[in-house]
N, C-alpha and C positions, 0 to 999 in steps of 0.2 A: 117312590124315592128315586132320585137321579142314580144312575149306575155308579158314577165316580164318587158321589156322595156316599153310597152304600159301601163301595169298596174301601174308602178311607175309613169309615166307621168300623168295618170288619178288621182292617189291619191294625187299627189302634186297640181293638178288643183282643186280638191275638198277641200283639206285643206286650200288653199288660200281663199276659199270663206266662210270657217267657221270662225264666230267670237266666240271665246271660252269664252267671256264674257257673252255670251247668252246661256240659257238653251234650247238646240235644242231637238225637238221631232224625233223619229225614222223616221216618214213619211217625215219630212223635209229633213233629210240627204239623205233618198232614192231619194227623188226628185232631189236633188242637184247632186247625183251620176248619175241618169238618164240623166239630162241635159248635164253633161260632157261626157258621152258615146255618146250621140246623136251628139253632136258637133264633136267628134273625127270621127265618122263614116261618116261624110261628107266629110272628108278629105281622108279617106282610108276605104276599105271594111272590116266590121267586122261581121261575121256571127251571127245568132241570138243565138245560143248556147254559143258562146264567150261572147256576150252581157250579157247573163243571168249569166254566171260564173263570169265575171268581176263585175257585180253588187253585187253578193252575197259575193265575196271575199274582195271587197272594203268596203262593209258595215261591214262585220266582223272584217275587220282590223281597222276600225274606231270605231265601236260601241260595238263590242264584242271581242272574243279571237282569232282573225285572223284565220289562218288555223286550229287551234284546235277546232273551233266552229263546224265544219263539224263532227268531231269525237265525241264531246259532244252531239250533236243532234241525233246521231245514238244510239238508245235505246238498241241495242244488244251488245254494246261495255261496258265493265265492268271496264277497266283499260286503262290509257293512259300514256306512258313513253317517255318523251322528253329527249334525251341525247345530248344535245347541240342543235345549230340551224339547223344542216344538218342531224339529225338522229331522227326519231320518230317512235316509235312502239306502238301497242295497242292489247289488248286482246278482242277477240270476240268468243262467244261460246266456251270458253276454250282453244282457239288457239291464239298464239301470232304472228302476222304479221307486216311487216314494212310498214308504211304509205308512199304513193307515193310522198307525198309533203313535203317541208321543208320551213323553214323560210328564208326570203330574206337575213337577216343578223342576226348577234348576237345581234346588237342593238335593232332589231325589237322583238326579243325573250325577251330581257331584258325589253322592254317597256310593253310587255304583262304580265310579271312577276309583275312589278310594278302596273299594273291595277289590277290584281288578289288581291295583299296584300292591296292595298289602300281601296278596297271596304270593306274589313274585318277589316279595321282600324289596320293593322299590318304593320311591317316594316322589310325589309330585304336588306342589303347591304354587301359590303366586310368586314365591321367591325363585322356585326352579320349575317353570310351568310346562316343561317339554320332557316326555319320557317315552322310552321305547320298552316295550315288555311283551310278555305272551301269556295266553291262557293255558289252562291245564292240558287242553288237547292239542297245544302246539301252534294254535293260531296266533298270528302277529298282531300286536296292538301298538298304535301310536296315539299318544294322548296331548293335546295342547289346551292350556287354561288361559284364563284372563290373567294379565292384560294384553298377552300376545294375541289370543282369539277374541276378536271383537264382538262376535255374535254368540258368545257362550262357550262352554266347554265342548271340545271337538274330540270325537273318538273315531278312529279309523281301524277297522279289524279286517285283516287279510285271513281268510280261512283256507285251511289245506285239507286234501281228502284224508280219510282216515288210513288208507293204504296208499303208499307211493305209487304214482303213475309210472308205469314201465315204458321202455322203449317200444315193446310190441303194440302197447295201446296207442302210442303216439303215431306209429306207422298206420294203424287201423284208422285212425282219425285223419290221416293225410297230413299231419304235421311235419312228417319227414318220410322220404322214401325209403323202401326195403333196401335198396342198394346203399344208400347214404348211411343207413343205421348199421348194415354189416360192416362198412368200412370204419365207422366210429367205434365199434366193439373192437376191432383189431387195433386201432390206434390208442384206445385206453389201456388195452391188454399189454400193448408194446411199451407203454410208459411215456407216451407223449404228453406233454404239458398242453392242457386245453383251457381255453379262456371262452366263457359263455357271455355274449354281449346282447343288450336289447333295451327297450325302453321299459317304463313301468307296466306291469301286468302282461308282460309278453310271455312269461313262463320260464324265466331264467332258472329259479329254484327247482322247478319241475324237471327241467332238462338236466340240471346238475345231479338230481336224484337218479334220473334215468341212466346217465353216464356211469355213475358209481356202482351200478349193479354189474358192471363188467369188470370191476377190479378183482383180481385173483383173490381168492379167499384166504391165502396163507399170508398176506401183507397186512402190516400194521398201519392204520390210518388215524391221523389227528384232524378233527374238524375244528374250525375256529369261526365263530359267528358272533355278530353283534347281538341278535336275538335268535335263539335256538330254533331253526325251522326245518333242517335237513332231517330225512327219514332214511337213513342208511341201515336197513334192517338185515341186509345180505352179508355185511362186513362183521366178523366175529371179533377181531382184535382191533377195537376202535376206542378212542378217547375223545370226548366231546368237551370243548371248551366254549364258554360264553363270556362276552365282555361284561363289565360292571360299570354303570354310571357313577359319577362322583356323587357323594352325599351333599345335603344342603350346605355344608361348610366348605364344599370343593375339594374333599378328601377321599382317599381310598378308591379312586378310579382305577380301573383295569382296562386298558385299550386293547384293541386288536393287535397293535404293535407289540404290546407287552406279551399278548397270548401267542403271536407267531414265534417271537424269540424264545418263550418258553418251550413251545412245540418242537423247537429244533433240538431240544436236550432230552426229548422223550424217545428218541430212536425210531422216528417215523419212517415208513417207506414212502408214504405219500401224505402231503398236507392238503386239506380242502378248506379253502376260505370262502365263507358264504357270499360275501360281496366285498369287492374293493372300493372304498369311496374317498380315501384320504392318503396321509402320509405312510399308511401301512403297506402301500404298493411297493415301496423300495424293499421291504422286508420279504414280501411275497416273491418278488422278481429275484432277490438274491437266493432265496430257498430253493426255486426252481433251478437255479444255476449252480446249486451245491450239492448235487447228488440226490435230490428228492424228485426223480423223474416220475411223471404220471400224476403231478399235482394238479389240481382244478380250482377255478374260481369264477366269479361272475362281476360284471360291472354295467353300468348304465351308459349307453351310447346308441346312435342311430344307424352306424354302419361300422364296418370292420376298421376302416381308417380312422373314423372318429374315436373309436375305442382305444387305438393306439396312441392318438393325441392326448386322450384324457389320461391314459397311464403316465405319460410323459409329465403332464402337469402335476399329477398327484405325487410322482416320484421327487419332483422339484420341491414340493411341499415339505418333503421329509428330509431332504439333504441337498447340499450344495455340490452338485456334480454338473459338469459341462454338458450341454444337450447332446452333443455327438455320443459321448460315453453312455448317456441314458439310453439312446436309441440302439446302441450296440448291445447294451445289456437286455433290452427288451426283445431284440431280434434273436439273441441266443438262448433266452429262457423260454419264451412262448412259442410252442410249435404250430398250434391249430387255434383259431377263432371261429366260434359258431355264432352267427348272427341271427337273432330271432325278431320277428315283428308281428304286430297285431294289424291284420289287413282290414280293409274297409268294411268287410262283412263280420268284422270282430273275431274272427278265427285266428289262431296262434300258429305260425308256422316258421320252420327255418327258411330263411332266405337266401343265405349264403354260408358256404363252409369254406374257409380260406387257410392257406398255409403261410406262416411268416418264414421267409427264406433266409434273409440276411439284410445286413445295414450296408448300402454302398453309396459312396458320395454323399454321405449325410442323410440318406433317405432309406426308410425301411422298404424292403421288397416284399409285396404281397403276391402270392400265386393263388388265384381263386380256383377252386376245385370243383365246387357245386354252386349252382345259382337257381333261384326260384323263378320259374317262368309260368305266366298265365297261359291257358290253353290257346289263346289267340296269337301269342307270340311264338308258339313252337313250330318247328318244322314238322313234316308229316312223319318222319321217323320218330321224333320225340314224342308226338301224340301217341303213337302206337305203343312205345315203352312206358309213357307216363301212366301215373295213378292219380285218379281224380276223385274228389269227394262229391257225392250227389246229396249230401245231407241238407236239410232245410232249417232255417232258423226263423223265429218270430221277430220282426223288426217293425216297430211303431204300428203294431196291429195288423200287418201284412206279412205274407211269406216272401222270403226273398232267398235266392240260391246262394250257396257258398261260392267264393271265388274257386274256379276250376283251375288247377295248375299243379305243378310238381318240381321237386328239386331235380335238375338235370346236370349232368356232367358238362363242364366246360370244355373239355378236351385237354386240359393242362394235366401234366403228369405231377405226382407227388415227387419232390425234389429230395426233401431230407429223409433219407430212408435207413440211416444207420441204426436207429433204435428197433426198426423192424428186423434187421439182419441180427442184431445182438439178441432179440427175442425168438429168433427163428420162426418168424411169422411171415407167410406170403401175402402180398396184397396186389391185386390187379387194378392199379390206379396210377 
């Protein structure tokens, strides 16, 4: 008998025995599956390997997320991309590959989607075909259905490590230099408002988690996220807020703007906004300007200057303020911008750390403190001081060396030092 025919026959047999008015334990379902496989093996030969595979796939299909569970259980996989029922890709160790399995039908894929959104108390259908949610382990999920998605239901899952990556690990991997990490630690402790900028998949959330570990333990922190992703386990006095999409009737939406306004009434020392992508930028900027020093956030942009321009645009989406006033607000609220990038070898690095100095003659003044330089671009002194990665990656079947380089000082001094003096922190920069 064909494997898929056998699997479907067993699935139907198991489903007939399950009374869904009862709350089944995992062990009970596993026993029913074992019994069904044993009964079938008396009628036809089934190898031990096939039995184990059938058991795992049947259990995943009933209790978990079907064939996606295998990818979710692989700790080295960071992204899962489902392009309809017959096409699944995943990112592993920086390389994107096609999964050798597919859903039995589009109906099965849609059932998995409804299972995902139901667990998070979300809704998605043809009338409201886009939803952002998360899995129980914190993995971020984006779902798009027909008629928006022309090639069938689309699922994109961004997985996060079980344990938040620390700044120490980032320095070991060459993502940031030891010197820059030590300076960032002092800037966070002194209450500098820091914005993390970068493209998709550059590690903005990872950097935000790493920076947050430097927040003093006696401070109260409020996090605001569209979908909960942050892993701030070192902070004891923490409140986590998550936005809520509108219902199918368009009611009961709780936006990032609503949450930031509410967070201001919760007596926060710092506010951390997972990502700024719309009119909530004005609320975040005002929060940074009204006594909540040390606040952190992220945004999508390809450079520090581009990030500031995007913030300007987002602020204008939320209020009618002259551009000159917006730029002054941005310059007085954001102290530091950390720019991340994914280099040609797929490694994620900090490529610039810049100070936002002031707004003069209608232009925001940027003071670049650190810049990423490749080994070939460095002076002899920089080569001696730099830290390079000699790790190897597999790329299209061949080995290729990581880009060799490091964050180096530009020679510019930090100008805005008031917060350092107020916190009695010494910084040689």
